[in-house]
C-alpha positions as CSV (number, residue, x, y, z in Angstrom):
1,M,-2.4,0.5,23.8
2,D,0.5,2.9,24.0
3,S,0.2,3.7,20.3
4,P,-3.2,5.2,19.7
5,T,-4.6,5.4,16.2
6,T,-4.8,8.7,14.4
7,N,-8.1,8.2,12.7
8,N,-11.6,7.7,13.9
9,H,-12.7,4.7,11.9
10,N,-12.1,2.2,14.8
11,H,-15.7,1.9,16.0
12,I,-15.4,-1.0,18.4
13,H,-18.6,-1.8,20.2
14,T,-18.3,-5.3,21.5
15,H,-15.8,-8.1,21.2
16,H,-15.5,-11.7,22.2
17,L,-12.4,-13.5,23.5
18,N,-9.3,-12.4,21.7
19,G,-11.1,-9.8,19.7
20,A,-13.9,-11.3,17.6
21,S,-16.3,-8.5,16.8
22,T,-20.0,-8.8,16.5
23,I,-20.6,-5.4,14.9
24,S,-20.4,-4.7,11.2
25,Q,-19.6,-1.2,10.1
26,P,-19.5,0.4,6.6
27,S,-15.9,0.3,5.2
28,K,-14.1,3.6,5.1
29,K,-10.7,4.2,3.6
30,P,-8.3,5.6,6.3
31,K,-7.9,9.3,5.5
32,L,-5.0,11.7,6.0
33,L,-5.7,14.0,8.9
34,S,-2.5,16.1,9.2
35,S,-2.1,19.3,7.2
36,S,1.7,19.3,7.7
37,F,3.6,16.7,5.8
38,I,6.8,14.9,6.7
39,T,10.0,16.6,5.5
40,P,13.1,14.9,3.9
41,A,15.0,15.6,7.1
42,E,12.4,13.8,9.1
43,I,12.3,10.9,6.8
44,H,16.1,10.6,7.1
45,E,15.7,10.7,10.9
46,E,13.0,8.0,10.9
47,F,15.4,5.7,9.0
48,S,18.7,6.8,10.6
49,H,19.2,3.3,12.0
50,H,19.8,2.0,8.4
51,D,23.5,1.3,7.6
52,P,24.5,4.5,5.7
53,S,27.3,2.6,3.9
54,V,24.8,0.4,2.0
55,A,22.6,1.3,-1.0
56,R,19.5,-0.5,0.3
57,I,17.5,-1.0,-2.9
58,N,15.9,-4.3,-1.8
59,N,13.0,-3.2,0.4
60,G,11.0,-6.0,-1.2
61,S,12.7,-8.8,0.7
62,F,12.4,-7.6,4.3
63,G,10.7,-4.2,4.3
64,C,11.6,-1.4,6.6
65,C,10.3,0.1,9.9
66,P,10.6,3.8,10.9
67,A,12.0,4.8,14.3
68,S,8.6,6.1,15.5
69,V,7.0,2.6,14.9
70,I,10.0,0.9,16.5
71,A,9.5,3.1,19.5
72,A,5.8,2.2,19.6
73,Q,6.7,-1.5,19.5
74,H,9.2,-1.1,22.3
75,R,6.6,0.6,24.4
76,S,4.2,-2.3,23.7
77,Q,6.8,-4.8,24.7
78,L,7.6,-3.0,28.0
79,H,3.9,-2.7,28.7
80,Y,3.6,-6.5,28.4
81,L,6.7,-7.2,30.5
82,R,5.5,-4.7,33.2
83,Q,2.4,-6.7,34.0
84,P,1.8,-9.7,31.7
85,D,-1.5,-10.8,33.3
86,N,-3.1,-7.4,32.9
87,F,-1.7,-7.1,29.4
88,Y,-3.2,-10.4,28.3
89,F,-6.6,-10.1,30.0
90,N,-7.2,-6.4,29.4
91,E,-5.0,-5.1,26.6
92,L,-4.0,-7.7,24.0
93,K,-7.5,-8.6,22.8
94,K,-8.7,-5.1,22.1
95,G,-5.3,-4.1,20.7
96,I,-5.4,-6.9,18.1
97,L,-9.0,-6.1,17.3
98,Q,-8.0,-2.4,16.7
99,S,-5.3,-3.5,14.3
100,R,-7.7,-5.9,12.4
101,T,-10.2,-3.0,12.1
102,I,-7.6,-0.7,10.5
103,I,-6.6,-3.5,8.1
104,K,-10.3,-4.2,7.3
105,D,-10.7,-0.5,6.2
106,L,-7.4,-0.4,4.4
107,V,-8.3,-3.4,2.2
108,N,-12.1,-2.7,1.9
109,A,-13.3,-5.9,3.5
110,K,-16.9,-6.0,4.5
111,H,-16.5,-7.2,8.1
112,V,-13.7,-7.3,10.6
113,D,-14.3,-11.0,11.1
114,E,-13.0,-11.6,7.6
115,I,-9.5,-10.4,8.8
116,S,-7.1,-12.5,10.7
117,I,-3.6,-11.4,11.7
118,V,-0.9,-14.0,11.3
119,D,2.9,-13.9,11.3
120,N,3.5,-13.7,7.5
121,A,2.1,-14.6,4.1
122,T,3.9,-18.0,4.3
123,T,1.8,-18.8,7.4
124,A,-1.4,-17.7,5.6
125,A,-0.5,-20.0,2.7
126,A,0.0,-22.9,5.1
127,I,-3.5,-22.2,6.6
128,V,-5.2,-22.3,3.3
129,L,-3.3,-25.3,1.9
130,Q,-3.6,-27.2,5.2
131,H,-7.4,-26.9,4.8
132,T,-7.1,-28.1,1.2
133,A,-5.1,-31.2,2.4
134,W,-7.9,-32.0,5.0
135,S,-10.4,-31.8,2.1
136,F,-8.5,-34.6,0.3
137,H,-8.0,-36.7,3.5
138,E,-11.7,-36.4,4.5
139,G,-13.0,-37.2,1.0
140,T,-14.4,-33.8,0.1
141,F,-11.9,-33.7,-2.7
142,Q,-11.0,-36.7,-4.8
143,K,-7.5,-38.0,-5.5
144,G,-6.2,-36.3,-8.6
145,D,-8.3,-33.2,-8.2
146,V,-6.3,-30.1,-9.2
147,V,-4.7,-27.2,-7.5
148,L,-3.4,-24.5,-9.8
149,M,-0.5,-22.1,-9.1
150,L,1.8,-19.8,-11.0
151,H,5.2,-21.1,-12.1
152,Y,6.7,-18.0,-10.4
153,A,5.0,-18.7,-7.1
154,Y,7.1,-18.0,-4.0
155,G,9.4,-20.8,-3.1
156,A,8.0,-21.3,0.3
157,V,4.5,-21.6,-1.2
158,K,5.7,-24.3,-3.6
159,K,7.1,-26.2,-0.6
160,S,3.7,-25.9,1.1
161,M,2.1,-27.3,-2.0
162,E,4.5,-30.3,-1.7
163,A,3.9,-30.7,2.0
164,Y,0.1,-30.4,2.0
165,V,-1.5,-30.8,-1.4
166,T,0.8,-33.3,-3.2
167,R,1.1,-35.6,-0.1
168,A,-2.7,-35.6,0.3
169,G,-3.2,-36.8,-3.3
170,G,-3.8,-33.5,-5.1
171,H,-2.5,-32.8,-8.6
172,V,-0.6,-29.5,-8.8
173,I,-0.4,-27.7,-12.2
174,E,1.9,-24.8,-12.7
175,V,1.0,-21.9,-15.0
176,P,4.1,-21.0,-17.1
177,L,4.5,-17.3,-17.4
178,P,6.6,-15.5,-19.9
179,F,9.5,-13.3,-18.8
180,P,10.3,-10.6,-19.8
181,V,6.6,-10.0,-20.1
182,A,5.0,-7.4,-22.5
183,S,1.4,-7.4,-21.5
184,N,-1.3,-8.7,-19.2
185,E,-2.8,-10.6,-22.2
186,E,0.3,-12.9,-22.2
187,I,-0.4,-13.8,-18.6
188,V,-4.2,-14.3,-19.2
189,R,-3.5,-16.5,-22.2
190,E,-1.2,-18.8,-20.3
191,F,-3.6,-19.0,-17.4
192,R,-6.5,-20.1,-19.6
193,K,-4.3,-22.8,-21.2
194,A,-3.4,-24.1,-17.7
195,L,-7.1,-24.1,-16.7
196,E,-7.9,-26.3,-19.8
197,R,-5.1,-28.7,-18.8
198,G,-6.5,-28.8,-15.3
199,K,-10.0,-29.7,-16.5
200,S,-8.9,-32.4,-18.9
201,E,-10.2,-35.9,-18.4
202,G,-13.0,-34.5,-16.2
203,K,-10.7,-33.4,-13.3
204,R,-11.9,-30.7,-11.0
205,I,-9.9,-27.6,-10.1
206,R,-10.4,-27.2,-6.4
207,L,-8.1,-24.2,-5.8
208,A,-6.2,-21.6,-7.8
209,V,-3.3,-19.9,-6.0
210,I,-2.4,-16.7,-7.7
211,D,0.2,-14.2,-6.8
212,H,-0.7,-10.5,-6.9
213,V,2.9,-9.4,-7.2
214,T,5.3,-12.2,-8.0
215,S,8.5,-12.2,-6.0
216,M,11.2,-13.2,-8.5
217,P,10.9,-12.1,-11.2
218,C,8.6,-9.4,-10.0
219,V,5.5,-8.6,-12.1
220,V,2.1,-7.3,-11.0
221,I,-0.5,-9.9,-12.0
222,P,-4.0,-8.9,-13.2
223,V,-5.6,-10.7,-10.3
224,K,-9.1,-9.3,-10.7
225,E,-9.3,-10.6,-14.3
226,L,-7.9,-14.0,-13.3
227,V,-10.3,-14.3,-10.4
228,Q,-13.2,-13.6,-12.8
229,I,-11.9,-16.3,-15.2
230,C,-11.8,-18.7,-12.4
231,R,-15.4,-18.0,-11.5
232,E,-16.4,-18.5,-15.2
233,E,-14.5,-21.8,-15.4
234,G,-15.8,-23.3,-12.2
235,V,-12.7,-23.1,-10.1
236,E,-14.0,-23.8,-6.6
237,K,-11.8,-21.4,-4.5
238,V,-9.2,-18.7,-5.3
239,F,-6.4,-17.8,-2.9
240,I,-4.3,-14.7,-3.7
241,D,-0.8,-14.8,-2.3
242,A,-0.1,-11.1,-2.2
243,A,3.0,-10.9,0.1
244,H,4.1,-7.6,-1.4
245,S,0.7,-5.9,-2.1
246,I,-0.4,-3.7,0.8
247,G,1.4,-0.4,0.5
248,C,2.7,-1.4,-2.9
249,V,-0.3,-1.8,-5.2
250,D,-4.1,-1.3,-5.0
251,V,-5.7,-3.8,-2.6
252,D,-9.5,-4.0,-2.5
253,M,-11.2,-7.2,-1.4
254,E,-14.6,-6.3,-2.9
255,E,-13.1,-5.5,-6.3
256,I,-10.7,-8.5,-6.4
257,G,-13.3,-11.0,-5.3
258,A,-11.1,-13.8,-4.1
259,D,-12.0,-16.3,-1.4
260,F,-8.7,-15.9,0.5
261,Y,-6.1,-13.1,0.3
262,T,-3.0,-12.5,2.3
263,S,-0.4,-9.7,2.4
264,N,2.5,-8.8,4.7
265,L,2.4,-5.5,6.5
266,H,6.2,-5.5,7.3
267,K,7.2,-5.3,3.6
268,W,5.5,-2.1,2.3
269,F,3.4,-0.8,5.2
270,F,6.2,0.0,7.6
271,C,5.3,-2.5,10.4
272,P,8.1,-4.4,12.2
273,P,8.6,-8.0,11.4
274,S,6.5,-9.9,11.3
275,I,2.8,-9.3,10.6
276,A,0.4,-10.3,7.8
277,F,-3.3,-10.4,7.4
278,L,-5.3,-13.3,5.9
279,Y,-8.7,-12.3,4.5
280,T,-11.3,-15.0,4.4
281,R,-14.5,-14.1,2.6
282,K,-17.4,-14.5,4.9
283,I,-19.8,-17.2,3.9
284,P,-23.5,-16.3,4.4
285,K,-24.4,-19.8,5.7
286,G,-21.8,-21.2,8.1
287,G,-18.3,-20.1,8.9
288,S,-14.9,-20.8,7.5
289,E,-13.3,-24.1,8.4
290,L,-9.8,-22.7,8.3
291,H,-7.6,-23.1,11.3
292,H,-4.3,-21.8,12.5
293,P,-1.6,-24.5,12.2
294,V,-0.5,-23.8,15.8
295,V,-3.4,-25.2,17.8
296,S,-3.9,-23.5,21.2
297,H,-6.7,-22.8,23.6
298,E,-8.8,-20.8,21.1
299,Y,-9.2,-23.7,18.6
300,G,-12.7,-23.8,17.2
301,N,-13.5,-20.2,17.9
302,G,-12.9,-19.0,14.4
303,L,-9.6,-18.3,12.6
304,A,-9.4,-14.7,13.7
305,V,-9.7,-15.6,17.3
306,E,-7.4,-18.6,17.0
307,S,-4.7,-16.5,15.3
308,A,-4.9,-13.8,18.0
309,W,-3.6,-16.2,20.6
310,I,-1.2,-19.0,19.8
311,G,0.6,-19.1,23.1
312,T,3.0,-16.9,25.0
313,R,5.0,-14.9,22.5
314,D,5.8,-11.3,21.4
315,Y,2.6,-9.9,19.8
316,S,4.0,-6.4,19.6
317,A,4.3,-6.3,15.8
318,Q,0.6,-7.0,15.5
319,L,-0.3,-4.2,17.9
320,V,1.6,-1.3,16.2
321,V,-0.5,-1.1,13.1
322,P,-2.0,2.2,14.4
323,A,1.5,3.6,14.7
324,A,2.3,2.5,11.2
325,L,-0.9,4.1,9.9
326,E,0.1,7.3,11.8
327,F,3.5,7.3,10.0
328,V,1.9,6.7,6.6
329,N,-0.5,9.6,7.2
330,R,2.4,12.0,7.6
331,F,2.9,11.8,3.8
332,Q,1.0,13.8,1.3
333,G,-1.7,11.5,0.0
334,G,-1.1,8.9,2.7
335,I,-0.5,5.4,1.4
336,E,-1.9,6.3,-2.1
337,G,0.6,9.1,-2.4
338,I,3.5,6.8,-1.2
339,K,2.6,4.1,-3.7
340,K,2.5,6.5,-6.6
341,R,5.8,8.2,-5.7
342,N,7.5,4.8,-5.2
343,H,6.1,3.5,-8.5
344,D,7.2,6.6,-10.5
345,A,10.6,6.6,-8.9
346,V,11.4,2.9,-9.4
347,V,10.4,3.2,-13.0
348,E,12.6,6.2,-13.5
349,M,15.5,4.5,-11.8
350,G,14.9,1.3,-13.7
351,E,14.9,3.2,-17.0
352,M,18.1,5.0,-16.0
353,L,19.9,1.8,-15.3
354,A,18.7,0.0,-18.4
355,Q,19.8,3.0,-20.6
356,S,23.2,3.0,-18.9
357,W,23.7,-0.7,-19.4
358,G,22.1,-0.9,-22.9
359,T,19.5,-3.4,-21.7
360,H,15.7,-3.3,-21.0
361,L,13.1,-3.6,-18.3
362,G,11.5,-6.9,-17.5
363,S,8.0,-5.6,-17.9
364,P,6.1,-2.4,-19.0
365,P,5.9,0.2,-16.2
366,D,2.2,-0.4,-15.7
367,M,3.0,-4.0,-14.7
368,C,5.1,-3.1,-11.7
369,G,4.4,-1.5,-8.4
370,S,7.3,-0.4,-6.2
371,M,9.7,-2.9,-7.7
372,I,10.9,-3.5,-11.2
373,M,13.2,-5.9,-13.0
374,V,16.2,-4.4,-14.9
375,G,18.3,-6.4,-17.3
376,L,22.0,-6.6,-16.5
377,P,24.8,-6.4,-19.1
378,T,25.4,-9.8,-20.8
379,S,29.1,-9.4,-20.3
380,L,28.6,-10.1,-16.6
381,G,28.1,-13.7,-17.7
382,I,25.1,-14.7,-15.6
383,A,24.7,-18.3,-16.8
384,C,23.0,-20.0,-13.8
385,D,21.4,-19.4,-10.4
386,D,24.8,-19.7,-8.7
387,D,26.2,-16.9,-10.9
388,A,23.2,-14.7,-9.9
389,L,23.8,-15.4,-6.2
390,G,27.5,-14.8,-6.5
391,L,27.0,-11.4,-8.1
392,R,24.5,-10.4,-5.4
393,V,27.0,-11.4,-2.7
394,H,29.9,-9.6,-4.5
395,L,27.8,-6.4,-4.8
396,R,27.0,-6.5,-1.1
397,E,30.5,-7.2,0.1
398,Q,32.6,-5.2,-2.3
399,F,30.3,-2.3,-3.3
400,G,27.8,-1.9,-0.4
401,V,24.8,-2.5,-2.7
402,E,22.0,-4.8,-1.6
403,V,19.9,-6.0,-4.5
404,P,18.5,-9.4,-5.6
405,I,19.7,-10.9,-8.9
406,Y,17.6,-13.2,-11.0
407,Y,18.8,-15.7,-13.6
408,R,16.5,-16.3,-16.6
409,P,17.5,-19.3,-18.7
410,P,17.7,-18.6,-22.5
411,R,14.8,-20.0,-24.5
412,D,15.4,-22.4,-27.3
413,G,17.3,-20.7,-30.1
414,E,18.1,-17.6,-28.1
415,V,21.7,-16.3,-28.4
416,G,23.2,-13.3,-26.7
417,C,20.1,-12.6,-24.7
418,V,19.9,-10.9,-21.3
419,T,19.9,-13.7,-18.7
420,G,20.6,-11.7,-15.6
421,Y,18.1,-9.2,-14.0
422,A,18.2,-7.1,-10.9
423,R,15.1,-6.5,-8.9
424,I,15.2,-3.0,-7.6
425,S,12.9,-1.5,-5.1
426,H,12.0,2.0,-4.1
427,Q,10.8,3.1,-0.7
428,V,10.5,6.5,0.9
429,Y,14.0,6.4,2.4
430,N,15.7,5.8,-1.0
431,K,17.8,8.4,-2.8
432,V,18.9,8.7,-6.4
433,D,22.5,8.1,-5.2
434,D,21.5,4.6,-4.1
435,Y,20.8,3.7,-7.8
436,H,23.9,5.6,-9.1
437,K,26.0,3.5,-6.7
438,F,24.5,0.4,-8.2
439,R,24.9,1.6,-11.8
440,D,28.6,2.5,-11.2
441,A,29.4,-0.8,-9.5
442,V,28.0,-2.8,-12.5
443,N,29.9,-0.5,-14.9
444,Q,33.1,-1.1,-13.0
445,L,32.6,-4.9,-13.1
446,V,31.8,-4.7,-16.9
447,N,35.0,-2.6,-17.4
448,N,37.0,-5.0,-15.3
449,E,38.1,-2.2,-13.0
450,I,37.7,-4.4,-9.9
C-alpha cells in the first residue's frame, strides 16, 4: 500500500482470500525505531485542521486523526479509484492482513487469525451478541439463561442486548456499579453479587459482557480480575467491550484472558473513522462460529475473512494502521509513552479543575486512563439528564468548550451532593489553556457573569 509500515514485525508468508494467514509467528511488541522525536510545533501542524476556537477536551467520543494519517488515507482512496479491479484483487487483501498483523502484535494475540477488523466496537458487539441469539434459537442455550453486563455499559450495547439477547429468550442482568468509585474492590464486590443473582434457581450464565473503560461515567474496570472470577464461577464466555482501550490503557490478550475483546482504533490510536478490531480467542479444536452481520461472498470462510470484504465500500480506514503506527512511533516511548503522558496530564488537569470548583474526582487516579470524571459545582443545578445535555450545548455554543456532561442521581438520603460531572480527555494535541478555558467558563456561569 501507499503507507508502508515502519517496523519489521509484519512477516507475511502466505495468505488466503481477503487475508487469512496460515503462518503463526511469535508476538512482538511494536518498537520505536526513530531517534528523533516529534516536536510541539510538529504536533501542532499535525492537528492544524482542528478548529482553533474550540477547547477540544473530548477526544474520547470521536478520537482524532493527524494530518499525516489523513494524507495516507487519501492516497489509499485515490489508489482504489485509479484502478478498482487491481486494488481489490492485488492490494486490498494483503493491506488488511498487514493491518491485522500490526494489531495482533499491539495487543499480544497469539495468532493473526484471532484478529478481525470491523467498523467499530458497536459492530463487534453485534457480532458477539448475534451469535448468542443464535445459540438461544438453535437450542444450545435454554430460555432464561443469563447474560451479564455492567450497568454502565455503552448505550448501543444495551440496545444490542435488547435486539438480540432479550428477544431470543435470554435473561439480562445488569451489574450496578458505584459512582463516584473509590476502589476496584467496590466493583469486584458488586460483580460477585450479580454472579450470584445470575446463578440463582439453577440458571446458567452463558456470557458476561464487561467494559474495559466505561464510557459515561468513565472508569477503568479491573477486567483481568473479573475475567478470572468468571472462569472460577463457570461463566461460559466473556466478551470485553473496550471501545476506548487501545492507546489509552494496557491491552494484552494473553494477560486478560477473555474469549472476545474489541477496541476502536479511531479513538486513541489516531486512525481515521472508523476502524476497530475484534479478537476471538482461537479454539484448539474447531473454529469460531461468529459471523459478520453483513453477509457477503466470504460467508463461511471465517470471521476475519468475512469482515475483510462486506461489499464495495471505502476500506481506507482499515488500511492506514501502518501510518498510524508510524505517527505513534514519532513520540518518545511510542504508544506507552503517549499513554503515560496523557494519563498524568488528565489527572493533573482534573485535580486542577476540582480544586478550582471545590469538588472532587469521580475515581482515584489509578482507575482512569486518558479520561477522568470531574465534579461540577452544585450551584450549576444539574438535576437531570436534560440539564447535563443543556450545559454541554451551552458550553459548546457560548464558550467554545467541547466536553461531555454526566448526571448522577442522588442516592437515598443524599443532600447537597455533586450530581453533575464532566468527562475530560487528554490527547497529544491538548494544551493547558484548553482546561483553563473550561475552568473559567464554569466559574463565569457560577458567578452569573453570563
